[in-house]
C-alpha positions as CSV (number, residue, x, y, z in Angstrom):
1,X,99.3,8.8,78.9
2,X,100.8,11.0,77.0
3,X,104.4,11.2,76.5
4,X,106.5,14.4,76.8
5,X,107.8,16.5,74.2
6,X,111.3,15.4,73.0
7,X,112.6,19.4,74.1
8,X,110.9,19.2,77.4
9,X,112.2,15.5,78.0
10,X,116.0,16.3,77.3
11,X,115.6,19.7,79.5
12,X,114.1,17.7,82.3
13,X,117.7,15.0,81.8
14,X,119.4,17.9,81.6
15,X,118.4,19.4,85.4
16,X,120.7,18.9,88.4
17,X,119.6,15.4,90.1
18,X,118.8,17.3,93.3
19,X,116.5,19.1,91.4
20,X,115.2,16.3,89.8
21,X,115.0,14.1,93.1
22,X,112.7,17.0,94.4
23,X,110.3,17.3,91.6
24,X,110.2,13.1,91.5
25,X,109.1,13.1,94.8
26,X,106.5,16.0,94.5
27,X,105.1,13.8,91.4
28,X,105.0,10.9,93.8
29,X,102.9,12.5,96.5
30,X,100.1,12.6,94.4
31,X,100.2,9.4,93.2
32,X,99.2,6.8,95.8
33,X,99.1,3.8,93.3
34,X,102.6,5.0,92.3
35,X,104.0,4.8,95.3
36,X,102.6,1.4,96.3
37,X,104.3,0.2,92.9
38,X,107.6,1.6,93.9
39,X,107.6,0.2,97.5
40,X,106.9,-3.2,96.3
41,X,109.6,-2.8,93.6
42,X,111.9,-1.4,95.4
43,X,111.2,-2.1,99.2
44,X,109.6,-5.7,99.2
45,X,110.6,-7.3,96.2
46,X,109.5,-10.7,94.9
47,X,110.3,-12.1,98.0
48,X,107.2,-10.8,99.6
49,X,104.9,-11.7,96.7
50,X,104.2,-15.0,98.4
51,X,103.2,-13.4,101.6
52,X,100.6,-11.0,100.0
53,X,99.3,-14.2,97.9
54,X,98.5,-16.0,101.5
55,X,97.1,-12.8,103.2
56,X,94.6,-12.3,100.4
57,X,94.2,-15.6,100.1
58,X,93.1,-16.4,103.9
59,X,91.0,-13.2,103.7
60,X,89.0,-14.8,100.7
61,X,88.6,-18.3,102.5
62,X,87.4,-16.4,105.9
63,X,84.9,-14.6,103.5
64,X,84.0,-17.3,102.1
65,X,83.5,-20.1,104.8
66,X,81.2,-17.5,107.0
67,X,77.8,-17.6,107.7
68,X,75.0,-15.5,105.9
69,X,71.8,-15.1,106.0
70,X,70.9,-14.5,102.1
71,X,72.6,-14.3,98.8
72,X,72.7,-10.5,99.3
73,X,74.9,-10.5,102.5
74,X,77.2,-12.7,100.8
75,X,77.3,-11.1,97.7
76,X,78.4,-7.5,99.7
77,X,80.9,-9.3,101.0
78,X,82.5,-10.9,97.6
79,X,82.1,-7.6,96.4
80,X,84.2,-6.3,99.0
81,X,86.8,-8.7,98.2
82,X,87.3,-8.2,94.8
83,X,89.0,-4.7,94.6
84,X,91.9,-5.7,96.7
85,X,92.5,-8.4,94.5
86,X,92.6,-6.1,91.5
87,X,94.8,-3.7,93.5
88,X,97.3,-6.6,94.4
89,X,97.3,-7.6,90.5
90,X,97.9,-3.6,90.0
91,X,100.5,-2.9,92.3
92,X,102.9,-6.0,91.9
93,X,101.8,-7.2,88.2
94,X,101.0,-10.4,89.6
95,X,98.5,-12.0,87.2
96,X,98.9,-15.3,88.0
97,X,98.3,-14.6,91.6
98,X,95.1,-12.8,90.7
99,X,93.6,-15.9,88.6
100,X,94.7,-17.8,91.6
101,X,92.9,-16.1,93.6
102,X,90.0,-15.4,91.9
103,X,90.0,-19.4,91.2
104,X,89.9,-19.7,95.1
105,X,87.0,-17.3,95.6
106,X,85.2,-19.4,93.2
107,X,86.0,-22.7,94.6
108,X,85.2,-21.7,98.0
109,X,81.9,-20.1,97.1
110,X,80.8,-23.0,95.1
111,X,81.8,-25.1,98.2
112,X,80.9,-23.4,101.1
113,X,77.9,-22.0,100.1
114,X,76.7,-24.4,97.8
115,X,73.0,-24.5,99.6
116,X,72.8,-21.0,99.0
117,X,73.5,-21.3,95.2
118,X,70.9,-24.6,95.0
119,X,68.2,-22.6,93.2
120,X,67.8,-19.8,90.9
121,X,65.5,-17.4,92.8
122,X,65.4,-13.4,92.3
123,X,67.8,-13.6,95.6
124,X,70.3,-15.5,94.2
125,X,70.2,-14.3,90.7
126,X,72.6,-11.3,91.3
127,X,74.9,-13.5,93.0
128,X,75.0,-16.1,90.1
129,X,76.0,-13.1,87.7
130,X,78.8,-11.8,89.9
131,X,80.1,-15.6,90.1
132,X,79.4,-15.9,86.4
133,X,81.6,-12.8,85.6
134,X,84.4,-13.8,87.7
135,X,84.8,-16.8,86.1
136,X,84.7,-15.0,82.7
137,X,86.9,-12.5,84.1
138,X,89.2,-15.5,85.4
139,X,89.2,-17.2,81.9
140,X,89.9,-14.2,80.3
141,X,93.2,-13.5,82.0
142,X,94.2,-17.6,82.3
143,X,94.2,-17.4,78.4
144,X,96.6,-14.4,78.3
145,X,99.0,-16.4,80.4
146,X,102.1,-18.6,78.6
147,X,100.3,-22.0,77.6
148,X,102.7,-23.9,80.3
149,X,101.1,-22.1,82.9
150,X,97.3,-23.6,81.6
151,X,98.5,-27.1,82.8
152,X,98.7,-25.5,86.4
153,X,95.1,-24.1,86.4
154,X,93.5,-26.8,84.1
155,X,92.7,-29.6,86.7
156,X,91.1,-26.5,89.1
157,X,89.5,-24.9,86.6
158,X,87.7,-28.3,85.2
159,X,86.6,-28.9,88.8
160,X,85.4,-25.5,89.2
161,X,83.5,-24.6,86.0
162,X,80.7,-28.1,86.5
163,X,80.1,-26.3,89.8
164,X,79.5,-23.2,88.6
165,X,77.1,-24.3,85.6
166,X,75.1,-26.7,88.3
167,X,74.7,-23.9,90.7
168,X,72.0,-21.0,90.4
169,X,75.1,-18.8,88.6
170,X,75.0,-21.4,85.7
171,X,71.8,-19.4,84.0
172,X,74.1,-16.6,83.9
173,X,77.3,-18.7,83.0
174,X,75.6,-19.6,79.8
175,X,74.7,-16.0,78.9
176,X,78.2,-15.4,79.2
177,X,79.7,-18.0,77.4
178,X,81.5,-19.4,79.9
179,X,82.3,-23.2,79.1
180,X,81.6,-26.1,81.1
181,X,85.0,-27.6,80.5
182,X,87.9,-25.3,79.8
183,X,90.5,-26.9,77.4
């Protein structure tokens, strides 16, 4: 994002408060993401963060525990879950929550859809690649967290990774360099 020129910045700061407010509201009308970020920061705050996480976790559990006729149907459902998880992180800056939700998604699929992921076939290959990429994404985000928080995730991650490698996603996970054991 380009920065304002120094003289323009000073001119804007010198504007009367009512004019600045009007300009701010005009700019916000065209920025729905910024509106949501401000709504969270100004109206909801950290108190609502846990509620948002719980709502998304319930959506993940409902989707991953459902019945699917084939791997493509499950993959479509899982792909629809990822944008709300990313949007949550973008709005709230909740990297911890995004990691825990991605981890929950992976765990739930590997437990509740185990039969669908037993063998690598043409139908399960795309699903396996999707799961391996989400695991890689989750591990990258986890590495960026403070080391003290790694302890909170290590048991669950080390329980999930061997399951991932033992499933139809194992081939894609090995190709992407997803480890079997984390730290």
